[in-house]
C-alpha positions as CSV (number, residue, x, y, z in Angstrom):
1,M,0.2,-0.1,-0.3
2,K,2.8,2.2,0.7
3,S,4.6,1.8,-2.3
4,L,1.5,2.1,-4.8
5,F,0.5,5.5,-3.0
6,G,3.9,7.0,-2.4
7,N,5.0,6.1,-5.6
8,F,2.2,7.6,-7.2
9,T,2.2,11.2,-4.9
10,N,6.2,11.4,-5.6
11,T,5.5,11.4,-9.4
12,L,2.5,13.8,-9.1
13,S,4.5,16.3,-7.5
14,R,7.5,16.0,-10.2
15,N,5.7,16.4,-13.1
16,I,2.0,16.3,-13.2
17,I,1.3,16.8,-16.8
18,L,3.7,14.2,-18.0
19,L,2.5,11.6,-15.3
20,L,-1.3,12.0,-16.5
21,L,-0.5,11.9,-20.1
22,S,1.9,9.1,-19.5
23,M,-0.7,7.0,-17.4
24,L,-3.1,6.2,-20.5
25,L,-0.7,4.5,-23.0
26,P,-0.2,1.2,-23.9
27,T,2.2,-1.3,-23.4
28,F,5.2,-2.3,-26.0
29,E,3.7,-5.3,-27.0
30,I,0.4,-5.5,-29.4
31,S,-2.5,-6.0,-27.0
32,N,-5.3,-8.5,-27.5
33,S,-7.6,-7.1,-24.9
34,V,-10.8,-6.0,-26.9
35,H,-11.1,-3.0,-24.0
36,A,-7.5,-1.4,-24.7
37,A,-8.0,2.3,-25.6
38,E,-7.4,3.2,-29.0
39,R,-7.3,6.5,-28.8
40,V,-6.6,9.3,-26.0
41,Y,-8.6,12.8,-25.9
42,A,-7.3,15.7,-24.8
43,S,-9.9,18.4,-24.3
44,Y,-8.8,22.1,-23.4
45,S,-12.7,24.5,-22.8
46,A,-14.8,23.4,-26.3
47,L,-11.5,22.3,-28.1
48,E,-10.6,18.5,-28.2
49,R,-7.9,16.7,-30.0
50,S,-6.8,13.2,-30.1
51,I,-3.6,11.2,-30.2
52,S,-3.4,7.7,-31.7
53,V,-2.3,5.1,-29.5
54,T,-0.1,4.1,-32.5
55,A,1.6,7.1,-32.6
56,L,2.1,7.3,-28.9
57,E,3.7,3.3,-29.2
58,E,6.0,4.7,-31.8
59,F,7.2,7.5,-30.0
60,V,7.9,5.2,-27.1
61,K,9.9,2.6,-29.5
62,T,12.0,5.3,-31.7
63,G,11.4,8.6,-30.3
64,I,9.4,9.9,-33.6
65,V,6.8,12.2,-32.9
66,D,4.0,12.2,-35.2
67,E,1.9,15.1,-35.8
68,S,-1.1,14.6,-33.4
69,L,1.8,14.1,-30.5
70,A,3.3,17.3,-31.9
71,V,0.4,19.5,-31.3
72,Y,1.6,18.8,-27.3
73,T,5.3,18.0,-27.6
74,Q,6.0,21.4,-28.9
75,Y,5.4,23.2,-25.8
76,L,8.0,20.9,-24.1
77,D,11.4,21.4,-24.3
78,P,14.0,18.6,-25.2
79,V,14.8,17.6,-22.1
80,Q,10.9,17.3,-21.3
81,V,10.2,15.2,-24.5
82,Q,12.8,12.8,-23.3
83,E,11.6,12.4,-19.5
84,L,8.0,11.8,-21.0
85,R,9.3,8.9,-23.2
86,K,11.2,7.6,-20.2
87,T,8.3,7.9,-17.5
88,L,6.1,6.0,-20.3
89,Q,8.6,2.6,-19.7
90,S,9.4,2.8,-16.1
91,P,8.1,-0.1,-14.4
92,I,7.0,0.4,-10.6
93,K,7.2,-3.0,-8.6
94,V,4.5,-3.6,-6.5
95,N,2.6,-6.1,-4.7
96,A,-0.9,-6.8,-7.0
97,I,-2.7,-7.7,-3.8
98,A,-1.7,-4.8,-2.0
99,V,-2.6,-2.5,-4.9
100,S,-6.1,-4.1,-4.9
101,Q,-6.7,-3.6,-1.5
102,F,-5.4,-0.4,-1.2
103,L,-7.6,1.2,-4.0
104,Y,-10.2,0.4,-1.6
105,T,-9.1,2.3,1.4
106,P,-10.2,6.0,2.2
107,Q,-6.5,6.8,0.8
108,G,-6.8,4.9,-2.5
109,E,-10.1,6.4,-3.2
110,F,-8.6,9.6,-2.3
111,L,-5.9,8.8,-5.2
112,L,-8.7,7.6,-7.7
113,R,-11.0,10.6,-6.9
114,R,-7.9,12.8,-8.0
115,L,-7.0,11.2,-10.8
116,G,-10.7,10.8,-11.8
117,E,-10.6,14.7,-12.3
118,V,-8.4,14.8,-15.1
119,I,-8.9,11.3,-16.8
120,K,-12.4,10.5,-17.9
121,T,-14.6,8.0,-20.0
122,E,-16.0,8.8,-22.7
123,S,-19.2,9.5,-20.9
124,R,-17.6,12.1,-18.8
125,Q,-19.4,10.4,-15.7
126,E,-17.7,10.5,-12.4
127,K,-18.6,7.2,-11.3
128,P,-18.1,5.1,-14.4
129,G,-14.2,6.6,-14.5
130,F,-13.8,6.1,-10.9
131,H,-14.3,2.2,-11.5
132,A,-12.9,2.2,-14.7
133,L,-9.4,3.5,-13.2
134,R,-9.9,1.3,-10.2
135,S,-10.0,-1.9,-12.6
136,A,-7.0,-0.8,-14.8
137,L,-4.7,-0.1,-12.0
138,I,-5.7,-3.6,-10.1
139,L,-4.9,-5.7,-13.3
140,A,-2.1,-3.7,-14.6
141,A,-0.3,-4.2,-11.1
142,A,-0.7,-7.8,-11.6
143,D,1.8,-7.9,-14.6
144,P,5.3,-9.7,-13.6
145,K,7.2,-6.9,-15.1
146,G,5.9,-4.4,-12.9
147,L,2.9,-1.7,-12.9
148,T,4.1,0.9,-15.8
149,L,2.3,3.8,-16.9
150,L,1.9,2.4,-20.1
151,S,0.4,-1.0,-19.2
152,L,-2.8,1.1,-17.5
153,L,-4.4,1.8,-21.1
154,R,-4.1,-2.2,-21.9
155,E,-6.1,-3.0,-19.4
156,Y,-8.4,0.3,-19.3
157,P,-11.9,-0.8,-19.7
158,S,-12.9,1.5,-22.7
159,S,-11.8,2.0,-26.3
160,S,-11.3,5.7,-25.5
161,V,-9.7,7.9,-22.4
162,H,-10.1,11.6,-22.2
163,I,-8.0,13.9,-20.3
164,D,-9.3,17.6,-19.0
165,L,-6.1,19.4,-20.0
166,A,-7.5,22.5,-18.3
167,R,-8.2,20.8,-15.0
168,T,-4.3,18.7,-15.3
169,L,-2.8,22.4,-15.8
170,G,-4.7,23.5,-12.6
171,I,-3.4,20.5,-10.6
172,A,-0.3,21.3,-11.9
173,G,-0.1,24.6,-10.8
174,E,-1.0,24.1,-7.3
175,L,1.7,21.0,-7.2
176,E,4.1,23.7,-8.6
177,K,3.2,26.4,-6.1
178,L,3.5,23.4,-3.0
179,V,7.2,22.4,-4.5
180,S,8.1,26.1,-4.9
181,E,6.9,26.9,-0.9
182,T,8.8,23.5,0.2
183,D,11.7,24.6,-1.6
184,K,11.5,28.0,0.2
185,A,11.2,26.4,3.4
186,I,14.1,24.3,2.9
187,S,16.2,27.1,2.1
188,A,15.1,29.2,5.3
189,V,16.4,26.1,7.4
190,S,19.6,25.9,5.6
191,Q,20.4,29.7,5.6
192,K,19.4,29.5,9.3
193,A,21.9,26.5,9.6
194,K,24.8,28.6,8.1
195,I,24.1,31.0,10.7
196,E,23.8,29.0,13.3
197,A,27.0,27.0,12.3
198,A,29.1,30.0,11.9
199,T,28.3,30.6,15.7
200,A,28.8,27.2,17.0
201,Q,32.1,26.6,15.2
202,V,34.0,29.1,17.4
203,S,33.6,26.7,20.6
204,L,33.3,23.4,18.7
205,N,36.7,21.5,17.7
206,L,35.8,20.0,14.3
207,A,39.1,18.2,13.7
208,Q,38.2,15.8,17.0
209,L,34.7,15.0,16.8
210,P,33.8,11.8,17.7
211,D,32.1,9.6,15.1
212,F,28.6,8.8,16.2
213,R,28.4,6.6,13.5
214,R,30.3,3.8,14.9
215,K,29.1,0.9,17.1
216,G,29.5,1.4,21.0
217,K,31.7,-0.2,23.5
218,F,29.3,-2.5,24.9
219,A,28.1,-5.7,23.9
220,I,24.0,-6.5,23.3
221,Q,21.8,-9.1,24.4
222,K,18.3,-9.3,22.4
223,Q,15.5,-10.6,23.6
224,T,11.8,-10.6,22.5
225,I,9.0,-10.5,25.4
226,K,5.4,-11.0,25.2
227,I,3.1,-8.6,27.1
228,L,-0.5,-8.9,27.3
229,D,-2.8,-6.1,27.8
230,A,-6.2,-8.1,29.0
231,V,-8.1,-5.0,29.3
232,R,-7.8,-3.9,26.0
233,N,-6.9,-7.1,24.0
234,R,-3.5,-6.0,22.7
235,F,-0.9,-8.6,22.6
236,L,2.5,-6.3,22.8
237,L,5.5,-8.5,21.3
238,T,8.3,-6.1,22.3
239,D,12.1,-6.1,21.6
240,I,14.4,-5.4,23.9
241,Y,18.1,-4.6,23.5
242,I,20.1,-4.7,26.5
243,P,23.7,-3.5,26.9
244,N,26.0,-5.6,29.0
245,A,26.8,-2.6,31.4
246,Q,27.5,-3.1,35.1
247,Q,25.4,0.2,36.0
248,K,21.9,1.2,35.3
249,V,21.0,2.2,32.1
250,P,18.9,4.9,30.6
251,V,15.9,3.4,28.4
252,I,15.1,4.6,24.9
253,V,11.6,3.5,23.5
254,V,11.7,3.0,19.6
255,S,8.2,3.4,17.7
256,H,7.4,2.2,14.1
257,G,5.1,3.7,11.9
258,L,2.2,2.4,9.8
259,G,2.7,-0.7,8.1
260,T,6.1,-1.4,9.5
261,D,7.4,-3.3,12.7
262,S,10.1,-3.5,15.5
263,S,12.3,-4.9,12.5
264,N,12.8,-1.9,10.8
265,F,14.5,-0.2,13.4
266,E,16.5,-2.9,14.8
267,Y,19.5,-0.7,13.1
268,L,18.9,2.0,15.2
269,A,17.9,0.1,18.1
270,S,21.6,-2.0,18.2
271,H,23.4,0.9,17.6
272,L,22.1,2.8,20.9
273,A,22.3,-0.2,22.6
274,S,25.9,-0.5,22.3
275,H,26.4,2.9,23.5
276,G,24.6,2.1,26.7
277,F,21.2,2.4,26.3
278,A,18.5,-0.3,27.2
279,V,16.2,0.1,24.1
280,V,12.5,-0.8,23.8
281,V,10.8,-1.5,20.5
282,P,7.3,-2.9,20.7
283,N,5.1,-3.7,17.7
284,H,1.6,-1.9,17.7
285,P,-0.7,-4.4,16.7
286,G,-3.5,-2.2,15.2
287,S,-1.1,-0.8,12.8
288,D,1.9,-2.9,11.9
289,T,3.0,-5.3,8.9
290,K,0.7,-7.9,10.5
291,Q,-2.3,-5.5,10.1
292,L,-1.1,-4.5,6.5
293,R,-0.7,-8.1,5.5
294,S,-4.6,-8.6,7.1
295,L,-5.7,-5.4,4.5
296,M,-4.0,-7.3,1.8
297,K,-6.0,-10.7,2.4
298,G,-9.2,-9.0,2.9
299,S,-9.7,-9.9,7.0
300,A,-9.1,-5.9,7.4
301,N,-10.4,-2.9,5.5
302,E,-8.2,-0.2,6.5
303,V,-4.3,-0.1,7.7
304,A,-5.1,1.5,11.3
305,E,-7.9,2.2,12.9
306,P,-8.8,5.5,14.1
307,S,-8.5,4.2,17.7
308,E,-5.0,3.8,17.1
309,F,-4.5,7.4,17.9
310,Y,-4.7,6.5,21.5
311,N,-4.2,2.9,21.4
312,R,-0.3,3.4,20.4
313,P,0.4,5.8,23.2
314,L,-1.5,3.8,25.7
315,D,0.7,0.6,24.3
316,I,4.1,2.6,25.0
317,K,2.6,3.1,28.7
318,F,1.5,-0.1,29.2
319,V,5.0,-1.5,28.2
320,L,6.8,0.8,30.6
321,D,4.3,-0.3,33.5
322,E,5.3,-4.0,32.5
323,L,8.8,-3.0,32.4
324,E,9.0,-1.3,35.8
325,Q,7.2,-4.9,37.3
326,R,10.0,-6.9,35.5
327,N,12.7,-4.8,36.5
328,K,12.3,-6.1,40.3
329,S,13.4,-9.4,39.2
330,E,13.9,-10.5,35.7
331,F,16.2,-7.3,34.9
332,R,17.3,-7.0,38.5
333,G,16.8,-3.1,38.4
334,K,19.4,-2.5,35.7
335,L,16.7,-0.5,33.8
336,N,16.1,3.2,34.6
337,L,12.5,3.5,33.9
338,Q,12.1,7.4,35.3
339,Q,14.7,8.5,32.7
340,V,13.2,7.3,29.1
341,G,13.8,8.8,25.8
342,F,11.6,8.3,22.7
343,I,12.0,8.1,19.0
344,G,9.3,7.2,16.3
345,Q,8.7,7.7,13.0
346,S,5.8,9.0,10.8
347,F,2.9,7.5,13.1
348,G,5.5,6.5,15.8
349,A,6.4,10.0,15.8
350,Y,3.1,11.1,16.3
351,T,2.8,8.4,19.1
352,G,5.9,10.2,20.7
353,L,4.6,13.4,20.4
354,A,1.5,12.4,22.3
355,L,3.5,11.0,25.0
356,A,5.6,14.1,25.0
357,G,2.4,16.3,26.2
358,A,0.7,17.4,22.8
359,P,-2.8,16.7,23.2
360,I,-5.3,15.7,20.3
361,N,-6.7,19.2,19.0
362,F,-10.4,18.2,18.4
363,A,-11.2,21.9,17.5
364,E,-8.2,22.2,14.7
365,L,-9.2,18.6,13.3
366,E,-13.2,20.2,12.7
367,Q,-11.7,23.0,10.9
368,D,-9.2,21.3,8.7
369,C,-11.3,18.0,8.2
370,K,-14.4,19.8,6.4
371,P,-15.2,17.8,3.0
372,K,-14.3,20.9,1.0
373,A,-10.7,21.3,2.7
374,L,-10.3,17.5,2.0
375,Q,-11.5,17.5,-1.4
376,D,-8.9,20.3,-2.2
377,T,-5.8,19.3,-0.1
378,W,-2.4,17.7,-1.5
379,N,-1.4,16.8,2.1
380,V,-2.0,13.2,2.1
381,S,-1.2,13.0,5.9
382,L,-4.7,15.2,6.5
383,L,-6.8,11.9,5.3
384,L,-4.9,10.2,8.6
385,Q,-5.2,12.7,10.9
386,C,-9.2,13.4,10.3
387,R,-9.5,10.0,11.1
388,A,-9.0,11.0,14.6
389,L,-12.4,13.0,14.9
390,E,-14.1,9.5,14.9
391,L,-12.9,9.0,18.1
392,R,-15.4,11.6,20.2
393,T,-18.1,9.0,18.8
394,K,-16.7,5.6,18.8
395,A,-14.3,5.4,21.4
396,P,-14.8,8.8,23.9
397,L,-12.1,9.3,26.6
398,K,-12.4,11.8,29.6
399,D,-8.8,13.5,28.6
400,Y,-6.9,12.9,25.2
401,N,-3.8,14.4,27.2
402,L,-1.9,11.0,26.8
403,R,1.3,12.3,28.3
404,D,3.8,10.2,30.3
405,D,6.0,11.9,32.7
406,R,8.7,9.4,32.3
407,I,9.7,10.3,28.9
408,K,11.9,13.2,29.2
409,A,13.1,13.7,25.4
410,I,11.7,12.9,22.3
411,I,12.8,12.2,18.2
412,A,10.1,12.4,15.9
413,V,10.8,11.3,12.4
414,N,8.3,12.4,9.7
415,P,5.8,13.2,12.1
416,I,2.2,14.4,11.2
417,T,1.3,17.0,13.5
418,S,-0.6,20.0,12.0
419,S,-3.9,19.4,12.3
420,I,-3.9,16.5,15.0
421,F,-1.9,18.6,17.6
422,G,-1.9,22.2,15.7
423,E,0.0,24.7,17.3
424,S,-1.8,24.7,20.7
425,G,-0.9,21.3,20.9
426,L,2.8,21.3,20.0
427,N,3.2,24.1,22.6
428,Q,2.6,22.4,25.3
429,I,5.5,20.1,24.6
430,K,7.9,21.1,27.6
431,I,10.5,18.4,27.4
432,P,13.9,18.6,24.4
433,V,12.3,17.4,21.1
434,M,13.7,17.0,17.8
435,I,11.8,17.0,14.6
436,V,13.3,15.3,11.7
437,A,11.9,16.2,8.3
438,S,12.3,14.9,4.8
439,S,12.8,17.4,1.9
440,E,10.8,15.0,-0.6
441,D,8.2,13.8,1.7
442,T,5.0,13.7,0.0
443,V,3.1,11.6,2.5
444,A,3.7,14.5,5.8
445,P,5.1,17.3,3.6
446,A,8.0,18.8,5.2
447,L,6.5,22.2,4.8
448,Y,2.8,21.3,6.9
449,E,3.8,18.7,8.9
450,Q,7.5,19.6,10.1
451,I,9.0,23.2,9.6
452,L,6.0,25.2,10.1
453,P,4.8,23.2,13.1
454,F,8.4,23.4,14.5
455,S,8.3,26.7,14.7
456,W,5.1,26.8,16.8
457,I,6.8,25.2,19.5
458,G,7.8,27.2,22.7
459,N,10.3,25.3,24.2
460,Q,13.6,26.5,24.0
461,Q,14.9,22.9,23.7
462,K,14.2,21.9,20.4
463,Y,15.8,21.1,17.3
464,L,14.9,20.6,13.6
465,A,16.8,18.4,11.6
466,V,16.0,18.3,7.5
467,L,17.6,15.3,5.3
468,Q,18.1,17.2,1.9
469,G,17.0,14.5,-0.5
470,G,15.1,12.3,2.0
471,T,11.6,10.6,1.7
472,H,9.0,9.7,4.2
473,F,10.9,6.3,3.9
474,S,14.4,7.2,4.2
475,A,14.7,6.4,8.1
476,I,12.8,2.8,8.0
477,G,15.6,0.4,8.1
478,N,15.1,-3.2,6.1
479,G,12.6,-5.3,7.7
480,K,11.7,-9.0,7.9
481,G,12.0,-9.1,4.1
482,S,9.6,-9.8,1.5
483,S,7.9,-12.6,3.1
484,Q,6.6,-10.4,5.6
485,Q,6.7,-7.1,4.8
486,V,5.4,-5.2,1.6
487,G,8.6,-3.9,0.0
488,L,9.2,-0.5,-1.0
489,P,10.9,0.7,-5.0
490,S,14.1,2.5,-4.5
491,D,12.6,5.9,-5.7
492,I,10.3,6.0,-2.8
493,V,12.7,5.6,-0.1
494,G,14.9,8.0,-2.0
495,D,18.7,9.0,-2.3
496,D,20.9,6.4,-0.2
497,P,19.0,5.2,2.8
498,A,21.7,4.1,4.5
499,Q,22.8,7.4,4.7
500,A,19.9,8.6,6.1
501,R,20.1,5.9,9.0
502,R,23.3,6.8,9.8
503,Y,22.6,10.2,10.2
504,L,19.4,9.2,12.8
505,N,22.1,7.3,14.6
506,S,24.6,10.4,14.5
507,L,21.7,12.7,15.8
508,S,20.2,10.4,18.4
509,L,23.2,9.5,20.3
510,P,24.2,12.6,21.4
511,F,20.6,13.6,21.7
512,F,19.7,11.0,24.0
513,Q,22.9,11.3,26.1
514,S,22.4,14.9,26.6
515,H,18.7,15.0,27.5
516,V,18.2,11.3,28.7
517,A,21.2,10.3,30.1
518,G,22.2,13.8,31.5
519,I,25.8,13.5,30.1
520,T,26.5,17.1,29.2
521,K,29.8,16.8,27.2
522,Y,27.7,15.4,24.6
523,T,25.5,18.8,23.8
524,P,27.9,20.8,22.0
525,Y,27.4,18.3,19.3
526,L,23.6,18.8,18.8
527,N,24.2,22.3,16.6
528,A,24.3,23.6,12.8
529,A,28.3,23.1,13.0
530,Y,28.1,19.5,13.8
531,A,25.7,18.8,11.3
532,K,27.1,20.3,8.6
533,A,30.9,18.4,9.5
534,I,28.9,15.0,8.9
535,S,26.9,15.9,6.1
536,S,27.7,15.0,2.8
537,K,26.1,14.2,-0.8
538,P,23.8,12.7,-2.0
539,L,21.7,13.5,1.1
540,G,22.3,16.4,2.8
541,L,21.9,17.2,6.6
542,S,21.0,20.6,8.1
543,L,20.1,21.1,12.0
544,I,18.9,24.4,13.6
545,Q,17.8,25.0,16.8
546,S,15.4,28.2,16.6
547,L,13.1,29.0,13.7
548,T,10.4,31.5,14.3
549,S,7.6,32.2,12.5
550,T,9.0,35.9,11.3
551,E,12.2,34.1,10.2
552,L,10.0,31.8,7.7
553,A,7.6,34.6,7.2
554,Q,10.8,36.3,5.1
555,A,11.3,33.5,2.9
556,F,7.7,34.2,1.6
557,N,8.0,37.8,1.3
558,G,6.1,38.3,4.9
559,E,3.1,36.4,3.7
560,L,3.3,34.0,6.4
561,K,-0.1,33.2,8.0
562,E,-0.5,32.4,11.8
563,E,-3.3,30.1,11.2
564,K,-2.6,26.6,10.0
565,T,-2.3,27.2,5.9
566,T,0.8,27.5,4.3
567,P,3.0,30.2,3.6
568,N,2.7,31.6,0.1
569,T,4.0,34.8,-2.3
570,N,-0.1,35.6,-2.9
571,T,-2.3,37.8,-0.9
572,Q,-4.5,34.2,-0.6
573,P,-3.3,31.3,1.9
574,V,-2.7,28.0,-0.1
575,K,-5.0,24.7,0.7
576,K,-2.9,22.2,2.3
């Protein structure tokens, strides 16, 4: 599911016009399907022109542009023409069952509705077009060579496909503005990092920097314990990494995101444990790989129920409570469970922010989750955040402030924040927090979900790290393998994911040593100069300690709205 949606949103954000044209093309072989589209009709206002599928096929094979296609390619430069040709034949390796199940989820239907705005059947009716796209995607995904943008037309159940160019151009404009504004925000962070680095370098001996990427001196014992919360009927299979240290050790909790599990963060847990932390990595049963497999098998209809918004933080609380009891016997008092750090990715990052003291902001959700707002948004993470509104009716609690005082510091990697917490919620976090954003994140966009929200946090002990070139999935490690998990295509993971993981190791160690273990000698490395020293291509790293709304607004010619809309250079706020 992640693979399909992530790939399409990444492609959409790169070049919407090329995507929507190329999605309608045939495969290289001659199709025997009686349903294969023979012509593509492109309309703009009252004008409509058609392109022969044969001409498109010939263009892919030889690069020759015939007269009908030249009507469109005349508006592209030579590089874009070659990009179009390449896009037509690039396969997407996806799990066909995952595609099928995903397209029946709210997120999948969101994608289909968006594509249905510009890709239509001959009747131009919304419902038939919706079902035609879903059918074509499911059938094309079963191709053993991979789902190609060309193969969709072979499976499209209509002899012709119609593209609304006016709406296509409108969507292209919206996405180009999103990309432009994200670039401005990333640039603002980079400029602030240069200023902070110049100041920090005076007191930091870069020549003697320790290499926090290396394993520590402690041997590790890993064990998996079975914990049952009978009240909530939650079976919490939990990995624990114990360093072979003589003294009492602080504890770090790691929380995985949707559709992944504890195995995806073994690299991080092992690294921290080798440096003297006990690391606890629970599996969240309602939103892990098992839940994703259930979705694929048809025994579940969602990748996560709304109840996960409170069950995940409660999972962590219950595991910590259980470890406190076991610490009296099984662990012989070795675990310091009053000094706990937390690191989570995506939904796991939400989990940590909730435990850090940010309450669910129902007022913000009600404002942002109105049908019209969701219909126009390009912030995919809102689809998940808005599900939390159902908690008020399906599973009401007296208090949705899920704070746990045992947690003393948190790292949130690619978190969702903008509506589920909003400014008032994030401002209630009083412990040290590091937000990690990825510039190419199309699931939880950096501008909406990390950079602007970072400016809302009033706590002075805060850090913002930006992976320049990273995606929503860059920090996710290798899991149990294809038999257990749905794999991610390389273009979804982004440039050099191993480097992203090394950055996470290098940032988390001094952060937790300083703010959880209380070893102050590590504090000087939590600054822009250190990040600059370890940054290298192709995946750059910036780290800043402050960014005000005023500073961010300067990158947008002062047009930064205080309410939770995106900053832009026009007088009207941009929709999420």
